[in-house]
C-alpha positions as YAML, in Angstrom:
chain: A
units: angstrom
residues:
- id: 1
  name: MET
  ca: [35.65, 60.13, 31.50]
- id: 2
  name: LYS
  ca: [38.72, 58.74, 32.20]
- id: 3
  name: ILE
  ca: [39.04, 54.98, 34.66]
- id: 4
  name: VAL
  ca: [41.48, 54.32, 36.77]
- id: 5
  name: PHE
  ca: [41.85, 50.73, 38.58]
- id: 6
  name: HIS
  ca: [42.93, 50.71, 41.94]
- id: 7
  name: PRO
  ca: [46.00, 48.66, 42.52]
- id: 8
  name: LEU
  ca: [43.95, 46.52, 45.59]
- id: 9
  name: PHE
  ca: [41.34, 46.08, 42.86]
- id: 10
  name: ILE
  ca: [43.50, 44.28, 41.04]
- id: 11
  name: VAL
  ca: [44.34, 42.04, 43.80]
- id: 12
  name: ALA
  ca: [40.80, 41.47, 44.94]
- id: 13
  name: VAL
  ca: [39.83, 40.47, 41.97]
- id: 14
  name: VAL
  ca: [42.44, 37.65, 41.20]
- id: 15
  name: LEU
  ca: [42.29, 37.20, 44.68]
- id: 16
  name: ALA
  ca: [38.15, 35.90, 43.38]
- id: 17
  name: LEU
  ca: [39.31, 34.01, 40.63]
- id: 18
  name: TRP
  ca: [41.30, 31.83, 42.31]
- id: 19
  name: ALA
  ca: [39.13, 30.85, 44.64]
- id: 20
  name: GLY
  ca: [36.42, 30.50, 41.80]
- id: 21
  name: LEU
  ca: [34.55, 32.84, 41.88]
- id: 22
  name: GLY
  ca: [34.21, 34.24, 38.32]
- id: 23
  name: PHE
  ca: [30.64, 34.77, 37.85]
- id: 24
  name: PHE
  ca: [29.67, 36.58, 41.19]
- id: 25
  name: VAL
  ca: [33.14, 38.81, 40.25]
- id: 26
  name: PHE
  ca: [31.83, 39.60, 36.79]
- id: 27
  name: ALA
  ca: [28.31, 40.67, 37.97]
- id: 28
  name: ALA
  ca: [29.48, 42.44, 40.48]
- id: 29
  name: VAL
  ca: [31.49, 44.71, 38.47]
- id: 30
  name: VAL
  ca: [29.20, 44.94, 36.64]
- id: 31
  name: ALA
  ca: [26.21, 46.14, 38.89]
- id: 32
  name: VAL
  ca: [29.29, 48.66, 40.32]
- id: 33
  name: LEU
  ca: [30.41, 50.11, 37.12]
- id: 34
  name: VAL
  ca: [25.84, 50.69, 36.19]
- id: 35
  name: HIS
  ca: [25.48, 52.47, 39.29]
- id: 36
  name: GLU
  ca: [28.04, 55.25, 39.25]
- id: 37
  name: ALA
  ca: [27.80, 55.46, 34.97]
- id: 38
  name: SER
  ca: [24.02, 56.16, 35.94]
- id: 39
  name: HIS
  ca: [25.17, 59.44, 37.97]
- id: 40
  name: ALA
  ca: [27.24, 60.09, 35.35]
- id: 41
  name: VAL
  ca: [24.71, 60.61, 33.46]
- id: 42
  name: ALA
  ca: [22.43, 62.03, 35.73]
- id: 43
  name: ALA
  ca: [25.50, 64.69, 36.35]
- id: 44
  name: ASN
  ca: [25.63, 64.94, 32.27]
- id: 45
  name: HIS
  ca: [22.03, 66.01, 32.28]
- id: 46
  name: PHE
  ca: [22.83, 69.12, 34.50]
- id: 47
  name: GLY
  ca: [25.25, 70.11, 32.30]
- id: 48
  name: ILE
  ca: [28.06, 68.01, 34.67]
- id: 49
  name: ARG
  ca: [30.54, 66.44, 33.21]
- id: 50
  name: ALA
  ca: [32.06, 62.96, 35.58]
- id: 51
  name: LYS
  ca: [35.73, 63.73, 34.88]
- id: 52
  name: LYS
  ca: [36.82, 60.29, 36.71]
- id: 53
  name: LEU
  ca: [35.86, 56.91, 37.41]
- id: 54
  name: THR
  ca: [38.41, 54.78, 40.15]
- id: 55
  name: LEU
  ca: [37.51, 50.67, 40.62]
- id: 56
  name: LEU
  ca: [38.15, 49.94, 44.57]
- id: 57
  name: PRO
  ca: [38.13, 46.95, 45.86]
- id: 58
  name: PHE
  ca: [35.32, 47.25, 47.15]
- id: 59
  name: GLY
  ca: [32.94, 49.06, 44.84]
- id: 60
  name: ALA
  ca: [34.07, 52.33, 42.54]
- id: 61
  name: GLN
  ca: [34.09, 55.97, 42.56]
- id: 62
  name: VAL
  ca: [32.89, 58.83, 39.84]
- id: 63
  name: ASP
  ca: [33.99, 62.10, 40.73]
- id: 64
  name: ILE
  ca: [31.59, 64.78, 39.81]
- id: 65
  name: ASP
  ca: [31.65, 68.34, 40.71]
- id: 66
  name: CYS
  ca: [28.16, 68.69, 41.57]
- id: 67
  name: ALA
  ca: [28.07, 70.39, 45.51]
- id: 68
  name: PHE
  ca: [26.87, 73.52, 43.58]
- id: 69
  name: LEU
  ca: [23.61, 73.17, 42.15]
- id: 70
  name: PRO
  ca: [19.84, 73.42, 43.40]
- id: 71
  name: ARG
  ca: [19.92, 70.66, 45.94]
- id: 72
  name: ARG
  ca: [17.02, 69.14, 44.04]
- id: 73
  name: GLN
  ca: [19.01, 68.39, 40.84]
- id: 74
  name: GLN
  ca: [21.95, 67.20, 43.37]
- id: 75
  name: ILE
  ca: [19.77, 64.48, 45.35]
- id: 76
  name: LEU
  ca: [18.78, 62.88, 41.60]
- id: 77
  name: ILE
  ca: [22.65, 63.21, 40.41]
- id: 78
  name: LEU
  ca: [22.53, 60.71, 43.68]
- id: 79
  name: LEU
  ca: [19.71, 58.92, 43.90]
- id: 80
  name: ALA
  ca: [20.21, 57.09, 40.23]
- id: 81
  name: GLY
  ca: [22.88, 54.84, 41.21]
- id: 82
  name: SER
  ca: [20.36, 53.72, 42.99]
- id: 83
  name: PHE
  ca: [18.05, 53.84, 40.11]
- id: 84
  name: GLY
  ca: [19.85, 52.69, 37.55]
- id: 85
  name: ASN
  ca: [20.87, 49.27, 39.27]
- id: 86
  name: ILE
  ca: [16.86, 48.72, 39.81]
- id: 87
  name: ILE
  ca: [16.74, 49.05, 36.07]
- id: 88
  name: ALA
  ca: [19.17, 46.52, 35.30]
- id: 89
  name: ILE
  ca: [17.65, 44.40, 37.90]
- id: 90
  name: ILE
  ca: [14.11, 44.94, 36.13]
- id: 91
  name: ILE
  ca: [15.75, 43.96, 32.79]
- id: 92
  name: ALA
  ca: [17.55, 41.08, 34.50]
- id: 93
  name: SER
  ca: [14.33, 39.63, 35.74]
- id: 94
  name: SER
  ca: [12.58, 39.46, 32.64]
- id: 95
  name: PHE
  ca: [15.57, 37.62, 31.17]
- id: 96
  name: LEU
  ca: [15.04, 34.68, 33.44]
- id: 97
  name: TRP
  ca: [11.88, 33.86, 31.49]
- id: 98
  name: ILE
  ca: [13.56, 33.58, 28.31]
- id: 99
  name: PHE
  ca: [16.76, 32.01, 29.19]
- id: 100
  name: PRO
  ca: [16.28, 30.21, 31.70]
- id: 101
  name: ASN
  ca: [19.75, 27.91, 31.42]
- id: 102
  name: LEU
  ca: [21.36, 31.31, 32.58]
- id: 103
  name: PHE
  ca: [19.40, 31.32, 35.62]
- id: 104
  name: THR
  ca: [22.72, 31.08, 37.68]
- id: 105
  name: PHE
  ca: [24.47, 33.77, 36.35]
- id: 106
  name: LEU
  ca: [20.87, 36.21, 36.19]
- id: 107
  name: GLU
  ca: [20.71, 35.25, 40.02]
- id: 108
  name: MET
  ca: [23.53, 36.83, 40.88]
- id: 109
  name: PHE
  ca: [23.75, 39.91, 38.42]
- id: 110
  name: ILE
  ca: [20.44, 40.69, 40.19]
- id: 111
  name: ILE
  ca: [22.03, 40.06, 43.63]
- id: 112
  name: ALA
  ca: [25.23, 41.62, 43.03]
- id: 113
  name: ASN
  ca: [23.12, 44.56, 42.08]
- id: 114
  name: ALA
  ca: [20.84, 45.07, 44.86]
- id: 115
  name: ILE
  ca: [23.46, 45.54, 47.56]
- id: 116
  name: PRO
  ca: [24.17, 48.35, 45.87]
- id: 117
  name: ALA
  ca: [21.02, 49.85, 45.36]
- id: 118
  name: LEU
  ca: [20.17, 49.76, 48.40]
- id: 119
  name: LEU
  ca: [23.32, 50.05, 50.22]
- id: 120
  name: ASN
  ca: [24.01, 53.15, 49.05]
- id: 121
  name: LEU
  ca: [20.63, 54.42, 50.53]
- id: 122
  name: LEU
  ca: [22.04, 53.41, 54.20]
- id: 123
  name: PRO
  ca: [22.58, 57.36, 55.90]
- id: 124
  name: VAL
  ca: [26.16, 56.18, 56.58]
- id: 125
  name: TYR
  ca: [29.59, 58.22, 55.13]
- id: 126
  name: PRO
  ca: [30.66, 58.61, 52.76]
- id: 127
  name: LEU
  ca: [27.60, 56.39, 50.65]
- id: 128
  name: ASP
  ca: [25.16, 58.15, 48.90]
- id: 129
  name: GLY
  ca: [22.65, 58.21, 51.56]
- id: 130
  name: TRP
  ca: [24.70, 60.47, 53.76]
- id: 131
  name: LYS
  ca: [24.95, 62.91, 50.90]
- id: 132
  name: ILE
  ca: [21.97, 63.39, 49.56]
- id: 133
  name: LEU
  ca: [21.01, 63.51, 54.14]
- id: 134
  name: MET
  ca: [23.50, 66.56, 54.03]
- id: 135
  name: ALA
  ca: [21.77, 68.16, 50.81]
- id: 136
  name: LEU
  ca: [18.64, 67.90, 52.40]
- id: 137
  name: CYS
  ca: [19.92, 69.46, 55.39]
- id: 138
  name: GLY
  ca: [21.08, 72.18, 52.72]
- id: 139
  name: ARG
  ca: [25.28, 70.98, 53.97]
- id: 140
  name: LYS
  ca: [27.99, 70.46, 51.99]
- id: 141
  name: ASN
  ca: [30.34, 67.76, 52.10]
- id: 142
  name: LYS
  ca: [33.84, 69.44, 54.14]
- id: 143
  name: ARG
  ca: [35.52, 65.63, 53.70]
- id: 144
  name: LYS
  ca: [36.52, 66.16, 50.56]
- id: 145
  name: GLY
  ca: [36.79, 69.56, 48.21]
- id: 146
  name: SER
  ca: [34.36, 70.24, 45.82]
- id: 147
  name: PHE
  ca: [35.91, 71.24, 42.69]
- id: 148
  name: GLU
  ca: [39.32, 69.69, 40.90]
- id: 149
  name: PHE
  ca: [39.64, 72.85, 38.30]
- id: 150
  name: VAL
  ca: [43.92, 72.14, 36.40]
- id: 151
  name: SER
  ca: [46.99, 73.51, 37.92]
- id: 152
  name: ARG
  ca: [48.07, 76.77, 35.62]
- id: 153
  name: PHE
  ca: [50.96, 74.97, 35.81]
- id: 154
  name: CYS
  ca: [51.15, 71.91, 33.44]
- id: 155
  name: LYS
  ca: [54.30, 69.37, 33.69]
- id: 156
  name: VAL
  ca: [57.03, 69.49, 30.61]
- id: 157
  name: GLY
  ca: [59.59, 66.74, 31.46]
- id: 158
  name: ASN
  ca: [60.77, 66.99, 34.62]
- id: 159
  name: ALA
  ca: [60.20, 71.18, 34.81]
- id: 160
  name: ARG
  ca: [57.33, 71.89, 36.57]
- id: 161
  name: ASN
  ca: [56.84, 75.59, 33.67]
- id: 162
  name: GLY
  ca: [54.19, 78.41, 34.86]
- id: 163
  name: VAL
  ca: [51.92, 77.88, 31.61]
- id: 164
  name: VAL
  ca: [48.92, 79.67, 31.53]
- id: 165
  name: ARG
  ca: [46.01, 77.83, 28.79]
- id: 166
  name: GLU
  ca: [43.71, 81.33, 28.02]
- id: 167
  name: ILE
  ca: [40.51, 80.97, 26.47]
- id: 168
  name: ALA
  ca: [38.09, 84.23, 25.28]
- id: 169
  name: VAL
  ca: [34.72, 84.79, 26.71]
- id: 170
  name: ARG
  ca: [31.50, 86.64, 26.10]
- id: 171
  name: SER
  ca: [30.49, 89.15, 28.89]
- id: 172
  name: ASP
  ca: [26.70, 87.70, 28.63]
- id: 173
  name: MET
  ca: [27.81, 83.94, 29.01]
- id: 174
  name: THR
  ca: [26.79, 82.61, 32.95]
- id: 175
  name: ILE
  ca: [29.23, 81.55, 34.97]
- id: 176
  name: PHE
  ca: [27.91, 78.27, 34.79]
- id: 177
  name: ALA
  ca: [28.16, 78.58, 30.75]
- id: 178
  name: VAL
  ca: [31.52, 78.69, 31.72]
- id: 179
  name: TYR
  ca: [32.40, 76.15, 33.39]
- id: 180
  name: LYS
  ca: [30.44, 73.87, 31.15]
- id: 181
  name: LEU
  ca: [32.99, 75.20, 28.10]
- id: 182
  name: ILE
  ca: [35.94, 74.55, 29.76]
- id: 183
  name: SER
  ca: [35.27, 71.11, 31.93]
- id: 184
  name: TYR
  ca: [37.29, 69.04, 28.98]
- id: 185
  name: LYS
  ca: [40.04, 71.67, 28.90]
- id: 186
  name: ASN
  ca: [43.15, 72.64, 30.70]
- id: 187
  name: VAL
  ca: [42.07, 76.26, 31.38]
- id: 188
  name: THR
  ca: [43.52, 78.69, 33.90]
- id: 189
  name: LYS
  ca: [42.87, 81.94, 32.44]
- id: 190
  name: PHE
  ca: [39.57, 83.43, 30.76]
- id: 191
  name: ILE
  ca: [39.76, 86.76, 28.77]
- id: 192
  name: ILE
  ca: [35.94, 88.77, 28.40]
- id: 193
  name: ILE
  ca: [36.80, 89.54, 24.77]
- id: 194
  name: ASP
  ca: [33.45, 92.42, 25.09]
- id: 195
  name: MET
  ca: [34.62, 94.40, 28.30]
- id: 196
  name: LEU
  ca: [38.26, 95.25, 27.34]
- id: 197
  name: ASN
  ca: [39.91, 92.13, 27.27]
- id: 198
  name: ARG
  ca: [39.20, 92.25, 30.77]
- id: 199
  name: SER
  ca: [40.63, 88.76, 32.39]
- id: 200
  name: PHE
  ca: [39.83, 86.36, 35.86]
- id: 201
  name: PHE
  ca: [41.47, 83.23, 36.52]
- id: 202
  name: GLU
  ca: [40.30, 79.42, 37.91]
- id: 203
  name: ASN
  ca: [39.95, 80.72, 41.17]
- id: 204
  name: GLU
  ca: [38.07, 82.84, 40.40]
- id: 205
  name: LEU
  ca: [35.63, 80.77, 38.56]
- id: 206
  name: GLU
  ca: [35.10, 78.37, 41.97]
- id: 207
  name: GLN
  ca: [34.77, 81.36, 44.10]
- id: 208
  name: PHE
  ca: [31.61, 82.23, 41.64]
- id: 209
  name: LEU
  ca: [30.45, 79.28, 41.16]
- id: 210
  name: THR
  ca: [29.75, 78.52, 44.97]
- id: 211
  name: THR
  ca: [28.77, 82.62, 46.03]
- id: 212
  name: ARG
  ca: [26.32, 82.94, 43.57]
- id: 213
  name: SER
  ca: [23.65, 81.74, 40.66]
- id: 214
  name: LEU
  ca: [24.65, 79.53, 38.06]
- id: 215
  name: ASP
  ca: [22.54, 81.67, 35.81]
- id: 216
  name: THR
  ca: [24.65, 84.59, 37.02]
- id: 217
  name: LYS
  ca: [26.00, 86.32, 33.99]
- id: 218
  name: LEU
  ca: [30.35, 87.37, 33.58]
- id: 219
  name: LYS
  ca: [28.51, 91.62, 33.01]
- id: 220
  name: ASP
  ca: [26.86, 91.43, 36.43]
- id: 221
  name: ILE
  ca: [29.73, 90.54, 38.48]
- id: 222
  name: TYR
  ca: [32.34, 93.24, 36.73]
- id: 223
  name: ILE
  ca: [30.40, 95.64, 35.57]
...
């Protein structure tokens, strides 16, 4: 998973350190990472790989393509962030009895984890609570695209060359299995090797994921 620092995040950290809030900044950053990492771990459990984690001035955002999953799995992924913060609070609370000298820092860490755990459950866009509400209502968040497939063009120097990256798949593979196979690879074209070399492109896979069951096999689409 790629980690990206927003320029204003660095500015915010520098200002906070200059104001003498070093302990709180460290605790807040760790709490945010715990929250987003919990989303990523839950998504990985359902076969979805987090693509990018962006640290923002007042939080973070992890890019996970899970809009095509069943409603229950979407909600579990969304709840995982707050659940991770709650686990961190429980662990930190147990350390209060073992390391009383660290009471001030552990108290800050508990507060820093409590804020994203509770705040993200509010049904306010773009928090997790809003996305959970949309999932319960059977609606997808239309403010952001559900997929981030790589472009079929890759940059070579300053020129854009139309380079098609191909991968061979079998007709008995499900569309979700194909998605998991290529989620870490720059693939554009899929060749179904046991169906007379029939092929399809990334935009077709995106369409399959949003309009068909994830267990649909390629042979059931093309035969």
